[in-house]
MARFI-994558 format. One record per residue: x, y, z of N, C-alpha, C, O in turn; residue number from 1; residue in one letter. Coordinates in steps of 0.05 Angstrom, whole numbers, plus 5000, padded with zeros to 4 digits. Layout:
ROGU   n_px   n_py   n_pz   ca_px   ca_py   ca_pz   c_px   c_py   c_pz   o_px   o_py   o_pz   num   residu
ROGU      X      Y      Z       X       Y       Z      X      Y      Z      X      Y      Z   NUM        A
...
This chain:
ROGU   n_px   n_py   n_pz   ca_px   ca_py   ca_pz   c_px   c_py   c_pz   o_px   o_py   o_pz   num   residu
ROGU   7251   8689   1685    7225    8679    1693   7227   8665   1720   7244   8648   1723     1        M
ROGU   7209   8671   1739    7210    8659    1765   7198   8631   1764   7186   8622   1744     2        G
ROGU   7202   8617   1787    7192    8589    1788   7162   8588   1786   7152   8570   1772     3        R
ROGU   7148   8606   1799    7119    8605    1799   7109   8612   1771   7089   8600   1761     4        D
ROGU   7122   8631   1758    7113    8638    1731   7117   8615   1711   7101   8611   1693     5        A
ROGU   7140   8601   1715    7145    8578    1697   7124   8556   1701   7115   8544   1682     6        A
ROGU   7118   8551   1727    7097    8531    1732   7070   8539   1719   7056   8523   1709     7        R
ROGU   7064   8565   1721    7039    8575    1710   7039   8571   1680   7018   8564   1668     8        A
ROGU   7061   8577   1667    7062    8574    1638   7059   8545   1629   7044   8539   1611     9        E
ROGU   7073   8527   1644    7071    8499    1637   7043   8488   1641   7034   8469   1628    10        F
ROGU   7029   8500   1661    7002    8491    1667   6982   8497   1645   6962   8484   1642    11        A
ROGU   6987   8517   1629    6969    8524    1607   6973   8506   1584   6996   8496   1579    12        T
ROGU   6952   8500   1568    6955    8482    1544   6975   8492   1524   6991   8477   1514    13        P
ROGU   6975   8518   1519    6994    8529    1499   7022   8527   1509   7041   8521   1493    14        S
ROGU   7026   8531   1535    7053    8528    1547   7063   8500   1545   7087   8495   1538    15        G
ROGU   7047   8480   1550    7055    8452    1547   7063   8445   1519   7083   8431   1514    16        K
ROGU   7048   8455   1500    7054    8449    1472   7081   8461   1464   7096   8448   1449    17        E
ROGU   7087   8486   1473    7112    8498    1465   7136   8483   1477   7156   8478   1464    18        R
ROGU   7134   8476   1502    7156    8462    1516   7159   8434   1504   7182   8425   1500    19        I
ROGU   7137   8420   1498    7139    8394    1487   7151   8395   1459   7168   8378   1452    20        S
ROGU   7143   8414   1443    7155    8417    1417   7184   8423   1418   7200   8412   1403    21        A
ROGU   7192   8441   1437    7220    8448    1440   7236   8424   1448   7258   8420   1437    22        R
ROGU   7226   8408   1466    7241    8384    1476   7244   8364   1454   7265   8353   1450    23        H
ROGU   7222   8358   1439    7223    8338    1418   7241   8346   1395   7254   8329   1383    24        S
ROGU   7242   8372   1390    7259    8381    1368   7288   8376   1373   7303   8368   1355    25        A
ROGU   7297   8380   1398    7325    8377    1404   7333   8349   1413   7356   8343   1416    26        F
ROGU   7313   8332   1417    7319    8305    1425   7317   8285   1402   7324   8262   1405    27        S
ROGU   7307   8294   1379    7304    8277    1356   7332   8268   1346   7350   8285   1344    28        A
ROGU   7337   8242   1341    7363    8233    1332   7374   8246   1307   7397   8253   1306    29        P
ROGU   7356   8251   1288    7365    8263    1263   7375   8291   1267   7395   8300   1256    30        S
ROGU   7360   8307   1284    7368    8334    1289   7394   8334   1306   7411   8352   1302    31        V
ROGU   7397   8315   1324    7421    8314    1340   7445   8308   1323   7467   8320   1326    32        W
ROGU   7442   8290   1304    7465    8284    1286   7471   8308   1268   7494   8314   1263    33        R
ROGU   7450   8322   1259    7455    8345    1243   7469   8367   1258   7487   8380   1248    34        A
ROGU   7461   8371   1284    7474    8391    1299   7503   8384   1304   7521   8402   1304    35        S
ROGU   7509   8358   1308    7537    8350    1312   7553   8354   1286   7576   8363   1287    36        C
ROGU   7540   8348   1263    7554    8351    1238   7561   8380   1233   7583   8387   1225    37        S
ROGU   7542   8398   1238    7546    8426    1234   7568   8436   1253   7585   8452   1245    38        V
ROGU   7567   8426   1278    7586    8436    1297   7615   8428   1289   7634   8444   1293    39        R
ROGU   7619   8404   1279    7646    8394    1272   7653   8396   1243   7674   8387   1235    40        H
ROGU   7635   8406   1227    7639    8405    1198   7664   8421   1190   7681   8411   1174    41        Q
ROGU   7666   8445   1200    7688    8462    1190   7716   8451   1197   7732   8449   1179    42        R
ROGU   7721   8443   1222    7748    8432    1228   7753   8406   1214   7776   8401   1205    43        P
ROGU   7733   8388   1211    7737    8363    1196   7743   8368   1167   7762   8356   1157    44        V
ROGU   7728   8386   1154    7733    8392    1126   7761   8404   1123   7776   8397   1104    45        V
ROGU   7768   8423   1141    7794    8435    1139   7816   8415   1142   7836   8416   1127    46        R
ROGU   7813   8396   1161    7833    8376    1165   7835   8357   1141   7857   8350   1132    47        W
ROGU   7812   8350   1130    7812    8332    1107   7825   8345   1083   7842   8332   1069    48        F
ROGU   7818   8370   1077    7829    8384    1054   7859   8388   1058   7874   8386   1038    49        E
ROGU   7868   8394   1082    7896    8398    1087   7912   8372   1083   7933   8372   1070    50        T
ROGU   7901   8350   1093    7914    8324    1090   7915   8316   1060   7935   8305   1051    51        G
ROGU   7893   8321   1047    7892    8314    1018   7912   8330   1002   7925   8320   0984    52        R
ROGU   7913   8356   1009    7932    8373    0994   7961   8364   0999   7977   8363   0981    53        R
ROGU   7967   8358   1024    7994    8349    1030   8000   8322   1016   8023   8319   1006    54        R
ROGU   7981   8304   1016    7985    8279    1002   7991   8283   0972   8008   8270   0961    55        A
ROGU   7976   8301   0960    7980    8306    0932   8007   8319   0927   8020   8313   0907    56        L
ROGU   8015   8337   0945    8041    8349    0942   8064   8329   0945   8083   8329   0929    57        E
ROGU   8061   8311   0965    8081    8290    0969   8082   8271   0945   8103   8263   0936    58        E
ROGU   8058   8265   0935    8057    8247    0912   8070   8260   0887   8084   8246   0873    59        Q
ROGU   8065   8285   0883    8077    8299    0860   8107   8301   0863   8121   8300   0843    60        S
ROGU   8117   8303   0888    8146    8304    0891   8158   8276   0889   8180   8274   0879    61        M
ROGU   8144   8256   0899    8155    8229    0898   8152   8215   0872   8166   8196   0866    62        A
ROGU   8134   8225   0855    8128    8211    0830   8131   8230   0806   8111   8238   0794    63        R
ROGU   8155   8239   0800    8159    8255    0776   8153   8239   0751   8154   8215   0752    64        P
ROGU   8148   8253   0728    8143    8238    0704   8166   8221   0695   8189   8227   0700    65        P
ROGU   8159   8199   0681    8179    8181    0671   8191   8192   0645   8177   8206   0630    66        R
ROGU   8216   8185   0640    8228    8191    0615   8216   8174   0593   8212   8150   0597    67        L
ROGU   8210   8185   0570    8201    8169    0548   8208   8183   0522   8201   8206   0518    68        F
ROGU   8221   8168   0504    8226    8176    0476   8218   8153   0459   8229   8131   0463    69        I
ROGU   8201   8157   0440    8191    8135    0424   8214   8119   0411   8231   8131   0398    70        K
ROGU   8212   8093   0414    8232    8075    0401   8257   8071   0417   8275   8056   0408    71        G
ROGU   8260   8084   0440    8284    8082    0456   8280   8062   0479   8259   8062   0491    72        Q
ROGU   8300   8045   0484    8297    8024    0505   8301   8036   0533   8313   8057   0536    73        P
ROGU   8291   8022   0553    8293    8029    0581   8306   8007   0596   8301   7983   0592    74        H
ROGU   8324   8015   0614    8335    7996    0634   8317   7997   0658   8315   8019   0671    75        H
ROGU   8305   7975   0666    8284    7975    0687   8294   7957   0710   8305   7935   0705    76        V
ROGU   8290   7967   0734    8297    7951    0758   8273   7951   0777   8261   7972   0782    77        I
ROGU   8265   7927   0786    8244    7924    0806   8255   7908   0829   8263   7885   0826    78        Q
ROGU   8255   7920   0853    8267    7907    0876   8246   7898   0896   8224   7909   0897    79        R
ROGU   8253   7878   0912    8236    7869    0933   8236   7889   0956   8256   7903   0960    80        G
ROGU   8215   7890   0972    8214    7908    0995   8236   7902   1015   8240   7879   1023    81        N
ROGU   8250   7924   1022    8273    7921    1041   8293   7901   1030   8309   7889   1045    82        N
ROGU   8293   7898   1004    8312    7880    0990   8310   7851   0999   8330   7837   1000    83        R
ROGU   8286   7843   1007    8282    7815    1014   8276   7799   0989   8269   7810   0969    84        T
ROGU   8279   7772   0991    8275    7755    0967   8247   7758   0955   8227   7759   0970    85        P
ROGU   8246   7759   0929    8220    7758    0915   8217   7731   0900   8196   7725   0889    86        I
ROGU   8238   7715   0900    8237    7688    0888   8250   7669   0909   8272   7673   0918    87        F
ROGU   8235   7649   0917    8245    7630    0937   8246   7602   0927   8256   7584   0940    88        T
ROGU   8234   7597   0903    8234    7570    0892   8231   7572   0862   8226   7593   0851    89        C
ROGU   8235   7549   0848    8233    7549    0819   8206   7558   0809   8203   7571   0789    90        E
ROGU   8185   7550   0824    8158    7557    0816   8154   7588   0814   8140   7598   0797    91        E
ROGU   8167   7602   0833    8165    7631    0833   8177   7643   0808   8165   7660   0795    92        D
ROGU   8201   7634   0800    8214    7644    0776   8197   7639   0751   8193   7656   0735    93        F
ROGU   8187   7614   0749    8171    7607    0726   8145   7623   0725   8137   7632   0703    94        L
ROGU   8132   7627   0747    8107    7642    0747   8112   7671   0740   8095   7684   0727    95        Y
ROGU   8134   7682   0750    8140    7710    0743   8144   7713   0713   8135   7732   0701    96        F
ROGU   8157   7694   0701    8162    7695    0672   8135   7693   0657   8131   7707   0636    97        E
ROGU   8117   7677   0667    8090    7676    0654   8076   7703   0657   8065   7713   0637    98        I
ROGU   8076   7714   0680    8063    7740    0685   8076   7762   0667   8062   7779   0656    99        C
ROGU   8102   7762   0665    8117    7781    0649   8109   7779   0620   8104   7798   0606   100        L
ROGU   8108   7754   0610    8100    7749    0582   8072   7760   0576   8068   7772   0555   101        G
ROGU   8053   7755   0594    8026    7765    0590   8025   7796   0590   8011   7808   0574   102        K
ROGU   8040   7808   0609    8038    7837    0612   8050   7851   0588   8038   7870   0578   103        A
ROGU   8074   7843   0579    8087    7857    0557   8072   7852   0531   8072   7870   0513   104        V
ROGU   8059   7829   0528    8043    7824    0504   8018   7841   0503   8010   7851   0482   105        S
ROGU   8006   7844   0526    7981    7859    0528   7985   7889   0524   7968   7902   0511   106        E
ROGU   8007   7900   0534    8010    7929    0534   8031   7939   0514   8037   7963   0513   107        F
ROGU   8043   7921   0499    8062    7930    0478   8089   7938   0488   8097   7961   0485   108        G
ROGU   8104   7919   0499    8131    7924    0508   8149   7902   0497   8143   7878   0500   109        V
ROGU   8171   7910   0484    8190    7891    0473   8212   7887   0493   8224   7906   0502   110        A
ROGU   8218   7862   0500    8240    7855    0519   8264   7846   0503   8263   7829   0486   111        I
ROGU   8287   7859   0510    8312    7853    0496   8331   7837   0514   8347   7820   0504   112        H
ROGU   8330   7842   0540    8348    7827    0559   8334   7826   0586   8318   7844   0593   113        A
ROGU   8340   7805   0601    8327    7802    0627   8345   7785   0645   8359   7767   0636   114        I
ROGU   8344   7791   0671    8356    7773    0691   8338   7774   0716   8330   7796   0724   115        V
ROGU   8333   7751   0727    8317    7749    0751   8336   7742   0774   8345   7719   0776   116        L
ROGU   8342   7761   0791    8359    7756    0814   8341   7747   0838   8317   7746   0835   117        M
ROGU   8353   7741   0860    8338    7732    0883   8319   7753   0894   8296   7747   0901   118        T
ROGU   8328   7778   0895    8312    7799    0907   8306   7822   0889   8295   7843   0898   119        N
ROGU   8312   7820   0863    8305    7841    0844   8306   7831   0816   8315   7809   0811   120        H
ROGU   8297   7847   0798    8295    7840    0769   8306   7863   0752   8302   7886   0758   121        V
ROGU   8321   7855   0731    8331    7875    0711   8318   7868   0685   8316   7845   0677   122        H
ROGU   8309   7889   0671    8298    7886    0644   8310   7908   0626   8316   7930   0635   123        L
ROGU   8314   7901   0601    8319    7921    0580   8296   7919   0561   8292   7898   0548   124        L
ROGU   8279   7940   0560    8254    7938    0546   8248   7964   0530   8256   7986   0539   125        A
ROGU   8234   7961   0508    8226    7984    0492   8195   7985   0491   8183   7967   0479   126        T
ROGU   8183   8005   0504    8154    8007    0503   8144   8021   0478   8158   8038   0467   127        P
ROGU   8120   8014   0470    8109    8027    0446   8098   8055   0451   8100   8073   0434   128        E
ROGU   8087   8059   0475    8075    8085    0482   8085   8093   0510   8097   8077   0524   129        T
ROGU   8081   8118   0519    8089    8126    0546   8075   8110   0568   8086   8107   0589   130        P
ROGU   8052   8099   0562    8037    8084    0582   8042   8054   0581   8034   8039   0599   131        E
ROGU   8056   8045   0561    8060    8016    0558   8076   8004   0581   8067   7984   0593   132        S
ROGU   8098   8015   0587    8115    8004    0608   8102   8006   0636   8102   7987   0651   133        L
ROGU   8092   8030   0644    8079    8031    0670   8056   8012   0673   8053   7999   0694   134        P
ROGU   8039   8009   0653    8017    7990    0655   8026   7961   0655   8015   7945   0670   135        K
ROGU   8046   7955   0640    8057    7928    0640   8069   7921   0667   8064   7899   0678   136        A
ROGU   8084   7939   0679    8096    7934    0705   8075   7932   0727   8077   7916   0746   137        M
ROGU   8054   7948   0725    8032    7947    0744   8018   7920   0743   8012   7908   0763   138        Q
ROGU   8012   7912   0718    7998    7886    0715   8016   7863   0724   8006   7845   0738   139        S
ROGU   8041   7864   0717    8060    7843    0726   8062   7842   0756   8060   7820   0768   140        L
ROGU   8065   7865   0769    8067    7865    0798   8043   7855   0812   8045   7840   0831   141        G
ROGU   8019   7863   0802    7994    7855    0815   7991   7824   0813   7984   7811   0833   142        R
ROGU   7995   7813   0789    7991    7784    0786   8011   7768   0802   8004   7748   0815   143        R
ROGU   8036   7777   0801    8057    7761    0815   8054   7762   0845   8057   7742   0859   144        Y
ROGU   8047   7786   0856    8044    7788    0885   8022   7771   0895   8024   7758   0916   145        V
ROGU   8000   7769   0880    7978    7752    0888   7987   7723   0890   7981   7709   0909   146        Q
ROGU   8003   7714   0870    8014    7687    0871   8033   7683   0894   8031   7663   0909   147        H
ROGU   8051   7702   0898    8072    7699    0918   8059   7698   0946   8067   7681   0963   148        F
ROGU   8041   7716   0951    8028    7716    0978   8012   7691   0983   8012   7680   1005   149        N
ROGU   7998   7682   0962    7982    7658    0966   8000   7633   0969   7994   7616   0986   150        R
ROGU   8021   7631   0954    8039    7608    0955   8054   7606   0981   8060   7585   0991   151        A
ROGU   8061   7629   0992    8078    7630    1015   8064   7639   1040   8076   7645   1061   152        H
ROGU   8037   7640   1038    8020    7646    1061   8029   7672   1076   8034   7672   1100   153        R
ROGU   8030   7693   1060    8038    7719    1071   8018   7740   1061   8002   7734   1044   154        R
ROGU   8020   7764   1072    8004    7786    1064   8021   7811   1061   8045   7811   1069   155        T
ROGU   8010   7831   1049    8024    7857    1048   8040   7860   1022   8038   7843   1004   156        G
ROGU   8055   7882   1021    8069    7889    0997   8094   7871   0993   8105   7860   1012   157        T
ROGU   8102   7868   0968    8126    7853    0962   8147   7871   0950   8171   7865   0953   158        L
ROGU   8139   7893   0938    8158    7910    0923   8168   7933   0941   8154   7942   0959   159        W
ROGU   8193   7942   0935    8204    7964    0949   8189   7990   0943   8188   8008   0960   160        E
ROGU   8178   7992   0920    8163    8016    0911   8160   8014   0881   8159   7992   0870   161        G
ROGU   8158   8037   0868    8156    8037    0839   8182   8026   0827   8203   8028   0839   162        R
ROGU   8179   8015   0803    8203    8006    0789   8221   8030   0782   8211   8052   0779   163        Y
ROGU   8247   8025   0780    8266    8045    0772   8273   8042   0743   8274   8019   0733   164        R
ROGU   8277   8063   0729    8283    8061    0700   8301   8084   0691   8300   8106   0702   165        S
ROGU   8316   8078   0670    8332    8099    0657   8330   8094   0627   8327   8071   0618   166        T
ROGU   8330   8115   0612    8328    8114    0583   8356   8110   0570   8374   8124   0577   167        L
ROGU   8358   8091   0552    8383    8085    0538   8382   8099   0511   8364   8092   0494   168        I
ROGU   8400   8117   0506    8399    8133    0482   8424   8132   0464   8430   8151   0450   169        D
ROGU   8438   8110   0464    8461    8108    0446   8466   8080   0438   8458   8061   0452   170        S
ROGU   8478   8077   0415    8485    8050    0405   8504   8036   0424   8501   8013   0429   171        V
ROGU   8523   8051   0433    8543    8039    0451   8531   8029   0477   8538   8008   0486   172        R
ROGU   8513   8045   0488    8503    8037    0514   8481   8016   0514   8476   8004   0534   173        Y
ROGU   8469   8011   0491    8450    7989    0491   8464   7963   0496   8455   7947   0512   174        L
ROGU   8485   7958   0481    8500    7933    0485   8513   7932   0513   8514   7910   0525   175        L
ROGU   8523   7954   0522    8535    7955    0549   8514   7949   0570   8520   7934   0589   176        I
ROGU   8490   7959   0566    8469    7953    0586   8460   7924   0585   8454   7912   0605   177        C
ROGU   8459   7913   0561    8453    7884    0559   8473   7868   0574   8466   7849   0589   178        M
ROGU   8499   7874   0570    8520    7860    0584   8518   7864   0614   8523   7846   0630   179        C
ROGU   8512   7889   0622    8509    7895    0650   8488   7878   0663   8491   7868   0685   180        Y
ROGU   8465   7875   0649    8443    7860    0660   8450   7830   0662   8446   7818   0683   181        I
ROGU   8462   7819   0641    8467    7791    0640   8492   7783   0656   8496   7759   0661   182        E
ROGU   8509   7802   0664    8532    7797    0681   8524   7800   0711   8541   7793   0728   183        R
ROGU   8501   7808   0716    8493    7814    0744   8498   7790   0763   8508   7794   0785   184        N
ROGU   8491   7765   0755    8496    7743    0773   8526   7739   0779   8534   7730   0800   185        P
ROGU   8543   7745   0759    8572    7743    0763   8582   7764   0783   8598   7758   0801   186        C
ROGU   8572   7789   0780    8581    7810    0798   8571   7804   0827   8584   7812   0846   187        R
ROGU   8548   7791   0829    8538    7784    0856   8552   7760   0868   8546   7753   0891   188        A
ROGU   8570   7747   0853    8584    7724    0863   8567   7698   0863   8574   7679   0877   189        G
ROGU   8545   7698   0849    8528    7674    0848   8539   7653   0829   8536   7629   0835   190        M
ROGU   8551   7661   0808    8563    7643    0788   8589   7655   0778   8594   7679   0782   191        V
ROGU   8605   7639   0764    8630    7650    0752   8626   7659   0723   8641   7676   0714   192        N
ROGU   8607   7647   0709    8602    7653    0681   8573   7659   0678   8556   7646   0691   193        R
ROGU   8566   7677   0660    8537    7683    0656   8521   7660   0646   8497   7658   0653   194        P
ROGU   8533   7642   0631    8518    7618    0622   8511   7599   0644   8495   7581   0640   195        E
ROGU   8524   7602   0667    8518    7584    0690   8493   7592   0705   8484   7578   0723   196        D
ROGU   8482   7616   0699    8458    7625    0713   8434   7620   0696   8433   7629   0673   197        Y
ROGU   8415   7606   0707    8392    7597    0691   8373   7619   0683   8362   7619   0661   198        R
ROGU   8368   7638   0701    8346    7657    0698   8356   7683   0685   8354   7705   0696   199        W
ROGU   8367   7680   0661    8379    7703    0647   8375   7699   0617   8373   7677   0607   200        S
ROGU   8373   7722   0603    8370    7721    0574   8396   7715   0559   8397   7714   0535   201        S
ROGU   8418   7712   0574    8444    7706    0561   8442   7681   0545   8454   7679   0523   202        Y
ROGU   8427   7661   0554    8425    7636    0540   8413   7639   0512   8419   7624   0494   203        H
ROGU   8395   7659   0509    8383    7664    0483   8401   7683   0467   8406   7677   0443   204        T
ROGU   8409   7705   0478    8424    7725    0463   8452   7715   0455   8462   7723   0433   205        N
ROGU   8465   7699   0472    8492    7691    0466   8494   7662   0456   8513   7655   0441   206        A
ROGU   8475   7645   0464    8477    7616    0457   8455   7606   0439   8456   7584   0429   207        L
ROGU   8434   7623   0434    8413    7615    0416   8392   7596   0428   8377   7584   0413   208        G
ROGU   8392   7593   0454    8372    7575    0467   8344   7588   0466   8342   7612   0465   209        A
ROGU   8324   7571   0467    8297    7581    0468   8292   7595   0494   8302   7587   0515   210        D
ROGU   8276   7616   0493    8270    7632    0517   8242   7628   0526   8224   7627   0509   211        S
ROGU   8237   7625   0552    8210    7623    0562   8196   7650   0560   8171   7651   0557   212        R
ROGU   8211   7672   0562    8201    7699    0557   8207   7707   0529   8231   7706   0521   213        V
ROGU   8188   7715   0513    8192    7722    0485   8210   7747   0485   8203   7768   0494   214        V
ROGU   8234   7744   0472    8253    7766    0469   8251   7777   0441   8248   7762   0422   215        L
ROGU   8253   7803   0439    8254    7817    0414   8281   7828   0409   8289   7847   0423   216        T
ROGU   8297   7818   0390    8324    7829    0386   8323   7858   0378   8307   7865   0360   217        P
ROGU   8339   7875   0390    8340    7903    0383   8357   7906   0358   8373   7888   0352   218        H
ROGU   8352   7927   0343    8366    7931    0318   8396   7932   0322   8412   7923   0305   219        Q
ROGU   8405   7944   0343    8434    7946    0349   8445   7918   0353   8467   7913   0343   220        V
ROGU   8431   7901   0366    8440    7873    0369   8440   7859   0342   8459   7843   0337   221        Y
ROGU   8420   7863   0326    8419    7850    0300   8442   7858   0282   8451   7842   0265   222        L
ROGU   8452   7882   0285    8474    7892    0269   8501   7880   0276   8521   7886   0263   223        E
ROGU   8502   7863   0297    8527    7850    0304   8535   7829   0283   8559   7822   0282   224        L
ROGU   8517   7820   0267    8524    7800    0247   8500   7794   0229   8477   7797   0238   225        G
ROGU   8505   7785   0205    8483    7779    0186   8470   7753   0193   8445   7751   0193   226        R
ROGU   8485   7733   0200    8474    7707    0207   8471   7705   0237   8485   7718   0252   227        A
ROGU   8453   7687   0245    8448    7684    0274   8473   7676   0289   8479   7688   0310   228        D
ROGU   8488   7657   0279    8511    7647    0294   8533   7668   0295   8547   7671   0315   229        E
ROGU   8537   7683   0273    8557    7704    0273   8549   7726   0292   8566   7737   0306   230        A
ROGU   8524   7731   0294    8514    7752    0313   8518   7743   0342   8527   7759   0358   231        R
ROGU   8512   7718   0348    8516    7709    0375   8546   7707   0382   8553   7712   0405   232        R
ROGU   8562   7700   0363    8591    7699    0368   8602   7727   0375   8618   7730   0393   233        A
ROGU   8593   7746   0360    8602    7774    0365   8592   7783   0392   8606   7798   0406   234        A
ROGU   8568   7775   0399    8557    7782    0425   8573   7769   0448   8578   7782   0468   235        Y
ROGU   8581   7744   0444    8596    7730    0465   8624   7744   0469   8634   7743   0491   236        R
ROGU   8634   7755   0448    8660    7769    0450   8659   7792   0470   8679   7799   0482   237        Q
ROGU   8635   7804   0472    8632    7826    0491   8637   7818   0520   8643   7834   0537   238        L
ROGU   8632   7792   0525    8636    7781    0552   8664   7769   0556   8670   7759   0577   239        F
ROGU   8681   7772   0536    8708    7760    0538   8726   7777   0555   8748   7767   0563   240        G
ROGU   8719   7801   0561    8736    7818    0578   8718   7830   0600   8694   7833   0596   241        R
ROGU   8729   7837   0623    8713    7849    0644   8700   7875   0635   8712   7890   0620   242        P
ROGU   8677   7880   0645    8664    7906    0639   8677   7928   0655   8683   7924   0679   243        Q
ROGU   8682   7950   0642    8697    7972    0655   8680   7983   0678   8656   7984   0677   244        S
ROGU   8694   7993   0699    8681    8005    0721   8667   8031   0713   8647   8038   0724   245        Q
ROGU   8678   8044   0693    8666    8068    0682   8638   8063   0671   8619   8078   0676   246        E
ROGU   8636   8041   0656    8610    8034    0644   8590   8026   0666   8567   8033   0665   247        D
ROGU   8600   8010   0685    8582    8001    0707   8572   8025   0723   8548   8027   0729   248        I
ROGU   8590   8044   0729    8582    8068    0744   8562   8085   0728   8544   8096   0739   249        D
ROGU   8567   8086   0702    8549    8103    0685   8521   8092   0685   8501   8107   0687   250        A
ROGU   8518   8065   0683    8492    8053    0683   8478   8056   0710   8455   8063   0712   251        V
ROGU   8493   8052   0731    8482    8055    0758   8474   8084   0764   8453   8089   0775   252        R
ROGU   8491   8102   0756    8486    8131    0762   8461   8140   0747   8444   8154   0759   253        H
ROGU   8458   8132   0722    8434    8140    0707   8409   8128   0718   8388   8141   0720   254        A
ROGU   8411   8102   0727    8387    8089    0738   8380   8101   0765   8356   8104   0771   255        T
ROGU   8399   8108   0781    8394    8121    0807   8379   8147   0804   8364   8154   0822   256        N
ROGU   8384   8161   0783    8373    8188    0779   8349   8188   0759   8336   8209   0757   257        R
ROGU   8345   8166   0745    8324    8166    0725   8332   8184   0701   8314   8197   0689   258        G
ROGU   8357   8186   0696    8367    8204    0675   8370   8189   0648   8369   8164   0647   259        W
ROGU   8375   8204   0627    8382    8193    0601   8411   8184   0601   8428   8200   0607   260        L
ROGU   8415   8159   0593    8442    8148    0591   8451   8149   0562   8439   8136   0545   261        L
ROGU   8472   8164   0556    8481    8166    0528   8511   8165   0527   8524   8173   0546   262        E
ROGU   8521   8155   0505    8550    8154    0500   8558   8175   0480   8543   8181   0461   263        G
ROGU   8581   8185   0483    8592    8205    0465   8610   8191   0445   8634   8187   0451   264        K
ROGU   8599   8184   0422    8614    8169    0402   8622   8142   0412   8605   8128   0424   265        G
ROGU   8647   8134   0408    8657    8109    0418   8676   8113   0441   8691   8094   0449   266        S
ROGU   8676   8137   0452    8695    8143    0474   8683   8142   0501   8669   8122   0508   267        G
ROGU   8687   8163   0517    8678    8162    0544   8648   8163   0546   8634   8172   0528   268        A
ROGU   8638   8154   0569    8610    8153    0574   8599   8181   0581   8615   8199   0588   269        A
ROGU   8573   8184   0577    8561    8209    0584   8534   8204   0596   8519   8187   0587   270        G
ROGU   8527   8219   0617    8501    8217    0630   8491   8246   0632   8505   8263   0642   271        V
ROGU   8467   8251   0622    8456    8278    0623   8427   8277   0629   8414   8256   0626   272        R
ROGU   8416   8300   0638    8388    8303    0643   8375   8315   0619   8385   8335   0608   273        V
ROGU   8353   8303   0609    8339    8315    0587   8324   8339   0597   8307   8338   0615   274        V
ROGU   8330   8362   0585    8316    8387    0594   8302   8401   0571   8289   8421   0575   275        S
ROGU   8305   8390   0547    8292    8402    0523   8262   8398   0525   8254   8374   0524   276        D
ROGU   8245   8418   0526    8217    8414    0528   8205   8402   0503   8183   8391   0504   277        P
ROGU   8219   8402   0481    8209    8390    0456   8217   8361   0454   8209   8348   0434   278        N
ROGU   8232   8351   0473    8240    8323    0471   8219   8304   0480   8222   8280   0475   279        S
ROGU   8198   8314   0492    8176    8296    0501   8182   8282   0526   8168   8262   0533   280        G
ROGU   8202   8290   0541    8208    8277    0566   8221   8296   0586   8231   8317   0578   281        S
ROGU   8221   8289   0611    8232    8305    0632   8247   8287   0651   8243   8263   0650   282        V
ROGU   8263   8298   0669    8278    8281    0688   8259   8263   0703   8238   8272   0712   283        P
ROGU   8267   8238   0706    8249    8219    0719   8255   8215   0749   8268   8231   0761   284        G
ROGU   8245   8192   0759    8245    8187    0788   8272   8181   0799   8290   8172   0785   285        G
ROGU   8275   8184   0825    8299    8178    0839   8298   8150   0849   8277   8138   0852   286        Q
ROGU   8322   8138   0853    8324    8111    0863   8351   8106   0874   8369   8123   0873   287        S
ROGU   8354   8082   0884    8381    8073    0891   8385   8046   0879   8366   8031   0877   288        R
ROGU   8409   8040   0871    8415    8015    0858   8434   7999   0875   8442   7977   0867   289        L
């Protein structure tokens, strides 16, 4: 269309209306936003779906199912982020014990042994259901981190990641794991004797002292003796000699892999992966100890 023809069209009433309508339609904010949305919708959706799919894939690889067999105890480790301290004063230890007591009571977890180190925690616990331990640890972590950040004027995460756990599936290894947990301060060079470390269940299991965290004696522990004192004396005898490196390595190896820790009779240790689909469990998460 030439310049003169365009001027002639605009000069007519119908021409003005068409041009005005065309201009207003493309200048309206709502239509402009819609046109931008349509223009960028496909690449944005594609990017979002790709990112979401990758995140789900990474999550599925990083978070394999936990081992669980009803009635079997778990050795649990929760570490501080970058192995930094998670307890810096007495108040921190005491508040953690309060949070732990509330969490295990609410979600049905029996605690058999515990030690609170400077930058990590060891538990020997038997959950009632597959969800009991994860929910208890989530509740514990959330409550304690809120306290720790508020008390020490900090923000951000406190934990290294998800807790690490291994399933204990033998009579022999339950007592070995209890000793492993309560000897931890000695192996770390913090004390010479387990009774010298305050934040440990050794005082209850071996000496009969009252515990701030409610402990539930495991049946294997109860079978050490008929009377309380005989049982505690037999338990103390387990600490009379150094723990073998074979036992220490077996506990560490199983925890690092999230595998089932089992003993073969009263002889050598055994660590295996549960692969039976009827066992109700599959190999668990990876970790480092």
